[in-house]
DONULUM-44527 format. One record per residue: x, y, z of N, C-alpha, C, O in turn; residue in three letters. Coordinates in nm, 4 decimals, always signed. Layout:
! residues N
     n_xx     n_yy     n_zz    ca_xx    ca_yy    ca_zz     c_xx     c_yy     c_zz     o_xx     o_yy     o_zz rest
        X        Y        Z        X        Y        Z        X        Y        Z        X        Y        Z  ALA
...
! end
This chain:
! residues 135
     n_xx     n_yy     n_zz    ca_xx    ca_yy    ca_zz     c_xx     c_yy     c_zz     o_xx     o_yy     o_zz rest
  +1.1586  -0.0974  -3.9234  +1.2899  -0.1597  -3.9180  +1.3769  -0.1009  -4.0285  +1.3296  -0.0763  -4.1395  MET
  +1.5023  -0.0790  -3.9976  +1.5984  -0.0331  -4.0961  +1.6476  -0.1563  -4.1710  +1.7305  -0.2320  -4.1204  THR
  +1.5965  -0.1752  -4.2904  +1.6120  -0.3002  -4.3662  +1.7574  -0.3443  -4.3837  +1.7887  -0.4616  -4.3633  GLU
  +1.8458  -0.2530  -4.4208  +1.9833  -0.2957  -4.4493  +2.0590  -0.3368  -4.3236  +2.1653  -0.3980  -4.3339  CYS
  +2.0072  -0.3049  -4.2060  +2.0747  -0.3416  -4.0819  +2.0120  -0.4620  -4.0129  +2.0380  -0.4869  -3.8952  PHE
  +1.9291  -0.5371  -4.0862  +1.8772  -0.6598  -4.0263  +1.9893  -0.7634  -4.0133  +1.9794  -0.8560  -3.9328  LYS
  +2.0951  -0.7477  -4.0922  +2.2125  -0.8350  -4.0829  +2.3070  -0.7818  -3.9754  +2.3451  -0.6648  -3.9765  ARG
  +2.3434  -0.8687  -3.8843  +2.4391  -0.8294  -3.7805  +2.5708  -0.7851  -3.8432  +2.6356  -0.6936  -3.7925  GLU
  +2.6108  -0.8486  -3.9524  +2.7360  -0.8106  -4.0187  +2.7297  -0.6670  -4.0713  +2.8302  -0.5960  -4.0669  SER
  +2.6143  -0.6231  -4.1205  +2.5992  -0.4843  -4.1666  +2.6024  -0.3876  -4.0492  +2.6608  -0.2796  -4.0581  SER
  +2.5395  -0.4269  -3.9394  +2.5433  -0.3418  -3.8199  +2.6867  -0.3270  -3.7715  +2.7290  -0.2172  -3.7353  ARG
  +2.7610  -0.4356  -3.7704  +2.9001  -0.4317  -3.7259  +2.9835  -0.3397  -3.8149  +3.0641  -0.2613  -3.7648  LEU
  +2.9643  -0.3488  -3.9466  +3.0377  -0.2618  -4.0400  +3.0081  -0.1142  -4.0160  +3.0943  -0.0294  -4.0393  ARG
  +2.8867  -0.0823  -3.9696  +2.8497  +0.0578  -3.9493  +2.9371  +0.1257  -3.8441  +2.9470  +0.2484  -3.8423  SER
  +3.0006  +0.0478  -3.7566  +3.0865  +0.1046  -3.6531  +3.2253  +0.1383  -3.7071  +3.3059  +0.2001  -3.6374  PHE
  +3.2529  +0.0983  -3.8294  +3.3840  +0.1227  -3.8901  +3.3774  +0.2201  -4.0069  +3.4712  +0.2968  -4.0283  LYS
  +3.2680  +0.2183  -4.0827  +3.2553  +0.2997  -4.2039  +3.1186  +0.3648  -4.2080  +3.0243  +0.2995  -4.1634  TYR
  +3.0980  +0.4817  -4.2549  +3.1999  +0.5748  -4.3029  +3.2698  +0.6499  -4.1899  +3.3745  +0.7105  -4.2126  PRO
  +3.2142  +0.6473  -4.0684  +3.2756  +0.7144  -3.9534  +3.3038  +0.6089  -3.8471  +3.2165  +0.5288  -3.8137  VAL
  +3.4259  +0.6091  -3.7941  +3.4636  +0.5087  -3.6938  +3.4019  +0.5423  -3.5581  +3.4014  +0.6579  -3.5156  LYS
  +3.3502  +0.4399  -3.4914  +3.2917  +0.4545  -3.3579  +3.4008  +0.4989  -3.2602  +3.5123  +0.4470  -3.2658  TYR
  +3.3707  +0.5944  -3.1704  +3.4759  +0.6556  -3.0882  +3.5232  +0.5762  -2.9661  +3.6224  +0.6158  -2.9049  PRO
  +3.4581  +0.4673  -2.9279  +3.4956  +0.3943  -2.8061  +3.5358  +0.2503  -2.8373  +3.4972  +0.1937  -2.9396  HIS
  +3.6144  +0.1928  -2.7462  +3.6477  +0.0508  -2.7604  +3.5604  -0.0358  -2.6691  +3.5489  -0.1564  -2.6909  SER
  +3.4990  +0.0247  -2.5676  +3.4094  -0.0465  -2.4763  +3.2830  +0.0347  -2.4550  +3.2929  +0.1565  -2.4399  GLU
  +3.1649  -0.0252  -2.4529  +3.1451  -0.1652  -2.4865  +3.1885  -0.1928  -2.6305  +3.1911  -0.1031  -2.7148  PRO
  +3.2214  -0.3157  -2.6556  +3.2760  -0.3507  -2.7874  +3.1719  -0.3307  -2.8977  +3.0513  -0.3403  -2.8749  SER
  +3.2221  -0.3030  -3.0163  +3.1312  -0.2863  -3.1305  +3.0599  -0.4179  -3.1610  +2.9470  -0.4175  -3.2100  ILE
  +3.1254  -0.5299  -3.1321  +3.0617  -0.6600  -3.1525  +2.9404  -0.6762  -3.0606  +2.8359  -0.7256  -3.1029  GLU
  +2.9552  -0.6341  -2.9339  +2.8431  -0.6480  -2.8406  +2.7304  -0.5517  -2.8752  +2.6134  -0.5846  -2.8557  SER
  +2.7633  -0.4334  -2.9263  +2.6605  -0.3381  -2.9683  +2.5837  -0.3917  -3.0890  +2.4607  -0.3869  -3.0920  LEU
  +2.6568  -0.4429  -3.1888  +2.5915  -0.4979  -3.3087  +2.5084  -0.6208  -3.2728  +2.3991  -0.6401  -3.3260  ALA
  +2.5604  -0.7035  -3.1828  +2.4890  -0.8229  -3.1392  +2.3606  -0.7885  -3.0644  +2.2664  -0.8677  -3.0625  ASN
  +2.3570  -0.6703  -3.0027  +2.2381  -0.6252  -2.9296  +2.1387  -0.5537  -3.0209  +2.0398  -0.4980  -2.9734  ALA
  +2.1650  -0.5550  -3.1533  +2.0705  -0.4971  -3.2493  +2.1009  -0.3548  -3.2919  +2.0247  -0.2953  -3.3681  GLY
  +2.2121  -0.2991  -3.2435  +2.2430  -0.1589  -3.2711  +2.3354  -0.1406  -3.3908  +2.4169  -0.2273  -3.4225  PHE
  +2.3209  -0.0257  -3.4565  +2.4159  +0.0185  -3.5584  +2.4543  +0.1621  -3.5263  +2.3816  +0.2336  -3.4574  TYR
  +2.5701  +0.2029  -3.5775  +2.6230  +0.3369  -3.5519  +2.5865  +0.4277  -3.6677  +2.6031  +0.3915  -3.7842  TYR
  +2.5360  +0.5472  -3.6344  +2.4971  +0.6411  -3.7398  +2.5810  +0.7677  -3.7391  +2.5433  +0.8667  -3.8018  PHE
  +2.6942  +0.7664  -3.6693  +2.7934  +0.8723  -3.6823  +2.7796  +0.9923  -3.5911  +2.8525  +1.0899  -3.6088  GLY
  +2.6893  +0.9896  -3.4946  +2.6725  +1.1017  -3.4020  +2.7224  +1.0632  -3.2636  +2.6637  +0.9781  -3.1969  GLU
  +2.8317  +1.1268  -3.2208  +2.8887  +1.1038  -3.0883  +2.9046  +0.9533  -3.0671  +2.9646  +0.8856  -3.1505  SER
  +2.8516  +0.8999  -2.9565  +2.8571  +0.7543  -2.9361  +2.7166  +0.6945  -2.9387  +2.6919  +0.5866  -2.8848  ASP
  +2.6264  +0.7669  -3.0021  +2.4865  +0.7221  -3.0076  +2.4686  +0.6122  -3.1118  +2.5262  +0.6168  -3.2205  ARG
  +2.3877  +0.5141  -3.0758  +2.3575  +0.4012  -3.1646  +2.2062  +0.3856  -3.1734  +2.1327  +0.4267  -3.0837  VAL
  +2.1613  +0.3254  -3.2833  +2.0171  +0.3077  -3.3055  +1.9875  +0.1594  -3.3260  +2.0638  +0.0871  -3.3901  ARG
  +1.8756  +0.1166  -3.2703  +1.8311  -0.0215  -3.2914  +1.7717  -0.0328  -3.4313  +1.6913  +0.0507  -3.4727  CYS
  +1.8113  -0.1352  -3.5024  +1.7617  -0.1578  -3.6384  +1.6170  -0.2051  -3.6395  +1.5545  -0.2091  -3.7454  ALA
  +1.5630  -0.2409  -3.5241  +1.4302  -0.3007  -3.5194  +1.3247  -0.2127  -3.4533  +1.2082  -0.2162  -3.4929  PHE
  +1.3639  -0.1334  -3.3525  +1.2668  -0.0455  -3.2855  +1.3007  +0.1023  -3.3036  +1.2240  +0.1889  -3.2615  CYS
  +1.4152  +0.1319  -3.3660  +1.4645  +0.2687  -3.3871  +1.4986  +0.3415  -3.2580  +1.5191  +0.4629  -3.2599  ASN
  +1.5051  +0.2708  -3.1465  +1.5465  +0.3318  -3.0204  +1.6921  +0.3746  -3.0278  +1.7748  +0.3050  -3.0868  GLY
  +1.7238  +0.4890  -2.9681  +1.8596  +0.5435  -2.9709  +1.9149  +0.5486  -2.8287  +1.8484  +0.5957  -2.7364  VAL
  +2.0377  +0.4991  -2.8127  +2.1079  +0.5056  -2.6844  +2.2459  +0.5646  -2.7060  +2.3040  +0.5515  -2.8138  LEU
  +2.2977  +0.6292  -2.6033  +2.4313  +0.6878  -2.6095  +2.4870  +0.7052  -2.4698  +2.4338  +0.6507  -2.3730  GLY
  +2.5952  +0.7820  -2.4601  +2.6644  +0.8057  -2.3330  +2.7032  +0.6741  -2.2657  +2.6771  +0.6523  -2.1474  LEU
  +2.7662  +0.5874  -2.3447  +2.8036  +0.4551  -2.2961  +2.9200  +0.4621  -2.1988  +3.0130  +0.5405  -2.2180  TRP
  +2.9152  +0.3801  -2.0941  +3.0280  +0.3580  -2.0037  +3.0908  +0.2250  -2.0417  +3.0256  +0.1390  -2.1009  ASP
  +3.2181  +0.2089  -2.0071  +3.2889  +0.0873  -2.0478  +3.2277  -0.0396  -1.9881  +3.2429  -0.1470  -2.0462  SER
  +3.1598  -0.0306  -1.8752  +3.1025  -0.1492  -1.8104  +2.9581  -0.1774  -1.8537  +2.8991  -0.2753  -1.8082  HIS
  +2.9006  -0.0943  -1.9399  +2.7618  -0.1139  -1.9831  +2.7462  -0.2414  -2.0656  +2.8336  -0.2769  -2.1447  ASP
  +2.6356  -0.3081  -2.0461  +2.5985  -0.4257  -2.1250  +2.4927  -0.3804  -2.2259  +2.3794  -0.3520  -2.1872  ASP
  +2.5281  -0.3732  -2.3555  +2.4349  -0.3204  -2.4556  +2.2998  -0.3912  -2.4600  +2.1967  -0.3252  -2.4738  PRO
  +2.2980  -0.5230  -2.4486  +2.1704  -0.5942  -2.4545  +2.0843  -0.5632  -2.3317  +1.9629  -0.5464  -2.3431  LEU
  +2.1473  -0.5559  -2.2151  +2.0737  -0.5216  -2.0935  +2.0162  -0.3802  -2.1044  +1.8995  -0.3582  -2.0723  PHE
  +2.0976  -0.2845  -2.1496  +2.0520  -0.1457  -2.1635  +1.9408  -0.1352  -2.2678  +1.8460  -0.0585  -2.2512  GLU
  +1.9533  -0.2118  -2.3739  +1.8511  -0.2136  -2.4782  +1.7178  -0.2608  -2.4188  +1.6137  -0.1987  -2.4402  HIS
  +1.7227  -0.3698  -2.3450  +1.6008  -0.4250  -2.2843  +1.5434  -0.3314  -2.1780  +1.4216  -0.3190  -2.1652  ALA
  +1.6299  -0.2666  -2.1030  +1.5841  -0.1758  -1.9974  +1.5152  -0.0530  -2.0564  +1.4116  -0.0095  -2.0059  ARG
  +1.5718  +0.0023  -2.1620  +1.5187  +0.1266  -2.2200  +1.4068  +0.1039  -2.3215  +1.3193  +0.1890  -2.3375  CYS
  +1.4091  -0.0100  -2.3896  +1.3102  -0.0372  -2.4947  +1.2526  -0.1783  -2.4777  +1.2744  -0.2646  -2.5627  PHE
  +1.1798  -0.2020  -2.3691  +1.1319  -0.3381  -2.3404  +1.0337  -0.3930  -2.4433  +1.0138  -0.5144  -2.4487  PRO
  +0.9725  -0.3090  -2.5242  +0.8760  -0.3562  -2.6243  +0.9403  -0.3891  -2.7595  +0.8716  -0.4329  -2.8518  GLN
  +1.0704  -0.3684  -2.7712  +1.1406  -0.3966  -2.8977  +1.1270  -0.5448  -2.9329  +1.1485  -0.6314  -2.8481  CYS
  +1.0916  -0.5734  -3.0574  +1.0757  -0.7129  -3.1009  +1.2071  -0.7899  -3.0916  +1.2070  -0.9096  -3.0626  THR
  +1.3190  -0.7221  -3.1160  +1.4505  -0.7865  -3.1061  +1.4773  -0.8278  -2.9613  +1.5184  -0.9408  -2.9349  PHE
  +1.4539  -0.7361  -2.8683  +1.4763  -0.7621  -2.7257  +1.3843  -0.8725  -2.6754  +1.4263  -0.9580  -2.5974  VAL
  +1.2596  -0.8708  -2.7196  +1.1624  -0.9701  -2.6742  +1.1879  -1.1075  -2.7355  +1.1300  -1.2068  -2.6915  LYS
  +1.2737  -1.1136  -2.8361  +1.3037  -1.2412  -2.8995  +1.1999  -1.2846  -3.0003  +1.1982  -1.4003  -3.0424  GLY
  +1.1131  -1.1924  -3.0394  +1.0128  -1.2235  -3.1416  +1.0779  -1.2239  -3.2790  +1.1875  -1.1706  -3.2966  ASN
  +1.0109  -1.2836  -3.3756  +1.0630  -1.2831  -3.5121  +1.0762  -1.1387  -3.5590  +0.9789  -1.0633  -3.5587  PHE
  +1.1954  -1.1013  -3.5986  +1.2185  -0.9632  -3.6420  +1.3110  -0.9573  -3.7626  +1.3608  -0.8496  -3.7954  CYS
  +1.3354  -1.0673  -3.8286  +1.4193  -1.0752  -3.9486  +1.5665  -1.0500  -3.9202  +1.6423  -1.0193  -4.0122  ALA
  +1.6088  -1.0623  -3.7943  +1.7507  -1.0487  -3.7616  +1.8280  -1.1639  -3.8248  +1.7833  -1.2786  -3.8225  ASN
  +1.9443  -1.1324  -3.8813  +2.0320  -1.2358  -3.9368  +2.1639  -1.2290  -3.8607  +2.2484  -1.1451  -3.8917  ILE
  +2.1830  -1.3171  -3.7605  +2.3079  -1.3172  -3.6843  +2.4267  -1.3516  -3.7733  +2.4111  -1.4171  -3.8763  PRO
  +2.5445  -1.3073  -3.7333  +2.6652  -1.3316  -3.8128  +2.6842  -1.4801  -3.8415  +2.7189  -1.5165  -3.9538  ILE
  +2.6625  -1.5663  -3.7431  +2.6864  -1.7098  -3.7654  +2.5838  -1.7747  -3.8576  +2.6028  -1.8894  -3.8980  ASN
  +2.4755  -1.7048  -3.8921  +2.3755  -1.7580  -3.9856  +2.3702  -1.6813  -4.1168  +2.2814  -1.7056  -4.1985  ASN
  +2.4627  -1.5900  -4.1383  +2.4592  -1.5045  -4.2568  +2.5162  -1.5793  -4.3771  +2.6363  -1.6063  -4.3812  ASP
  +2.4319  -1.6136  -4.4757  +2.4807  -1.6902  -4.5909  +2.5834  -1.6143  -4.6741  +2.6615  -1.6767  -4.7460  PRO
  +2.5855  -1.4817  -4.6664  +2.6823  -1.4044  -4.7437  +2.8225  -1.4132  -4.6860  +2.9188  -1.3768  -4.7534  PHE
  +2.8360  -1.4606  -4.5633  +2.9673  -1.4709  -4.5011  +3.0250  -1.6111  -4.5096  +3.1358  -1.6349  -4.4614  LEU
  +2.9526  -1.7039  -4.5695  +2.9990  -1.8411  -4.5841  +3.0326  -1.8662  -4.7308  +2.9603  -1.8200  -4.8190  LYS
  +3.1418  -1.9389  -4.7584  +3.1734  -1.9691  -4.8981  +3.0607  -2.0491  -4.9623  +3.0103  -2.1444  -4.9030  PRO
  +3.0220  -2.0111  -5.0812  +2.9158  -2.0832  -5.1506  +2.9659  -2.2192  -5.1993  +2.8908  -2.3167  -5.2025  ARG
  +3.0929  -2.2242  -5.2367  +3.1536  -2.3493  -5.2803  +3.2787  -2.3681  -5.1949  +3.3854  -2.3182  -5.2307  ILE
  +3.2675  -2.4389  -5.0830  +3.3794  -2.4486  -4.9889  +3.5098  -2.4958  -5.0515  +3.6169  -2.4495  -5.0122  PRO
  +3.5032  -2.5876  -5.1487  +3.6276  -2.6379  -5.2080  +3.7016  -2.5308  -5.2879  +3.8204  -2.5471  -5.3156  GLU
  +3.6345  -2.4216  -5.3256  +3.7020  -2.3136  -5.3970  +3.7494  -2.2031  -5.3032  +3.8163  -2.1100  -5.3481  LEU
  +3.7170  -2.2107  -5.1760  +3.7463  -2.0998  -5.0857  +3.8954  -2.0761  -5.0660  +3.9348  -1.9655  -5.0290  SER
  +3.9794  -2.1762  -5.0896  +4.1235  -2.1567  -5.0765  +4.1845  -2.0939  -5.2006  +4.2924  -2.0351  -5.1928  ASN
  +4.1184  -2.1049  -5.3140  +4.1688  -2.0461  -5.4374  +4.0896  -1.9188  -5.4648  +3.9864  -1.9222  -5.5319  ASN
  +4.1382  -1.8070  -5.4129  +4.0619  -1.6829  -5.4172  +4.0386  -1.6324  -5.5599  +3.9347  -1.5721  -5.5868  LYS
  +4.1327  -1.6555  -5.6516  +4.1128  -1.6107  -5.7889  +3.9960  -1.6842  -5.8526  +3.9096  -1.6215  -5.9138  THR
  +3.9922  -1.8147  -5.8392  +3.8818  -1.8926  -5.8949  +3.7502  -1.8556  -5.8284  +3.6477  -1.8420  -5.8951  LYS
  +3.7535  -1.8395  -5.6979  +3.6315  -1.8064  -5.6256  +3.5773  -1.6721  -5.6721  +3.4571  -1.6579  -5.6946  LEU
  +3.6642  -1.5746  -5.6866  +3.6193  -1.4438  -5.7325  +3.5625  -1.4524  -5.8733  +3.4586  -1.3926  -5.9014  ARG
  +3.6284  -1.5256  -5.9622  +3.5785  -1.5367  -6.0989  +3.4461  -1.6119  -6.1007  +3.3523  -1.5710  -6.1692  MET
  +3.4380  -1.7190  -6.0277  +3.3136  -1.7956  -6.0251  +3.1998  -1.7096  -5.9711  +3.0921  -1.7043  -6.0304  TYR
  +3.2232  -1.6440  -5.8616  +3.1193  -1.5620  -5.8016  +3.0822  -1.4447  -5.8919  +2.9659  -1.4047  -5.8979  LEU
  +3.1810  -1.3901  -5.9616  +3.1512  -1.2793  -6.0525  +3.0597  -1.3269  -6.1649  +2.9621  -1.2599  -6.1988  TYR
  +3.0912  -1.4411  -6.2217  +3.0102  -1.4917  -6.3328  +2.8684  -1.5264  -6.2894  +2.7754  -1.5187  -6.3697  LYS
  +2.8513  -1.5639  -6.1646  +2.7176  -1.5956  -6.1149  +2.6549  -1.4769  -6.0418  +2.5475  -1.4882  -5.9826  THR
  +2.7227  -1.3655  -6.0471  +2.6752  -1.2403  -5.9854  +2.6516  -1.2547  -5.8355  +2.5582  -1.1966  -5.7803  LYS
  +2.7378  -1.3333  -5.7702  +2.7275  -1.3453  -5.6250  +2.8578  -1.3079  -5.5563  +2.8758  -1.3385  -5.4384  THR
  +2.9488  -1.2425  -5.6271  +3.0756  -1.2058  -5.5650  +3.0649  -1.0766  -5.4864  +3.1562  -1.0404  -5.4121  SER
  +2.9551  -1.0084  -5.5025  +2.9401  -0.8836  -5.4287  +2.7957  -0.8657  -5.3872  +2.7043  -0.9283  -5.4408  PHE
  +2.7787  -0.7795  -5.2913  +2.6457  -0.7465  -5.2443  +2.6355  -0.5950  -5.2481  +2.7209  -0.5256  -5.1931  GLU
  +2.5353  -0.5451  -5.3104  +2.5160  -0.4009  -5.3113  +2.4314  -0.3639  -5.1920  +2.3204  -0.4143  -5.1753  PHE
  +2.4835  -0.2759  -5.1091  +2.4100  -0.2327  -4.9917  +2.3756  -0.0852  -5.0059  +2.4639  +0.0005  -5.0065  GLU
  +2.2495  -0.0571  -5.0171  +2.2035  +0.0806  -5.0221  +2.1288  +0.1085  -4.8939  +2.0358  +0.0364  -4.8577  PHE
  +2.1691  +0.2118  -4.8267  +2.1036  +0.2453  -4.7013  +2.1110  +0.3949  -4.6808  +2.2184  +0.4536  -4.6945  CYS
  +2.0012  +0.4573  -4.6488  +2.0008  +0.6013  -4.6301  +2.0780  +0.6428  -4.5060  +2.1113  +0.7605  -4.4915  GLN
  +2.1078  +0.5491  -4.4156  +2.1846  +0.5829  -4.2970  +2.3334  +0.5966  -4.3278  +2.4067  +0.6597  -4.2516  ASP
  +2.3784  +0.5384  -4.4379  +2.5161  +0.5568  -4.4808  +2.5247  +0.6837  -4.5641  +2.4288  +0.7227  -4.6306  TYR
  +2.6392  +0.7463  -4.5595  +2.6582  +0.8656  -4.6420  +2.6622  +0.8262  -4.7897  +2.6162  +0.9011  -4.8759  LYS
  +2.7169  +0.7096  -4.8179  +2.7211  +0.6600  -4.9557  +2.6883  +0.5117  -4.9548  +2.7127  +0.4421  -4.8563  THR
  +2.6340  +0.4653  -5.0634  +2.6108  +0.3224  -5.0800  +2.7364  +0.2640  -5.1417  +2.8156  +0.3365  -5.2021  SER
  +2.7553  +0.1341  -5.1271  +2.8774  +0.0759  -5.1811  +2.8590  -0.0712  -5.2129  +2.7694  -0.1378  -5.1611  LYS
  +2.9467  -0.1196  -5.2997  +2.9552  -0.2615  -5.3267  +3.0519  -0.3201  -5.2250  +3.1563  -0.2612  -5.1967  PHE
  +3.0175  -0.4353  -5.1705  +3.1022  -0.4990  -5.0707  +3.1312  -0.6397  -5.1186  +3.0389  -0.7176  -5.1425  VAL
  +3.2601  -0.6736  -5.1331  +3.2980  -0.8085  -5.1715  +3.2849  -0.8992  -5.0510  +3.3355  -0.8679  -4.9433  PHE
  +3.2177  -1.0105  -5.0686  +3.2002  -1.1072  -4.9608  +3.2940  -1.2236  -4.9831  +3.2892  -1.2876  -5.0882  LYS
  +3.3786  -1.2521  -4.8869  +3.4721  -1.3641  -4.8983  +3.4069  -1.4918  -4.8549  +3.4702  -1.5974  -4.8575  LYS
! end
């Protein structure tokens, strides 16, 4: 498994940085939701859990269906425990202190002092590693 892409939010970001994904359909959200991340080659994507690679997408393709059809043994496709962190369950995307979420200056200072205002993501699939501020 590609560790840094177990988070759906990280997979989604891969379609925007460092190289933008070339198609609008199927949507990058549906590709990331199906376990895929973009590694910058044509329209090819890789599963973070089975390393299967798919490409040559048509606008009507269903990424999850294609994933299951081509890689039926993938733990993600089979629904087995695979350490996937869906966007709606990602603790880094939720305010740690909801009452401070409207005051961005205080939130940034508080998170900085507790060393939770950023997440360092290092991944060999990215051209560079970077700090990402989580709101």
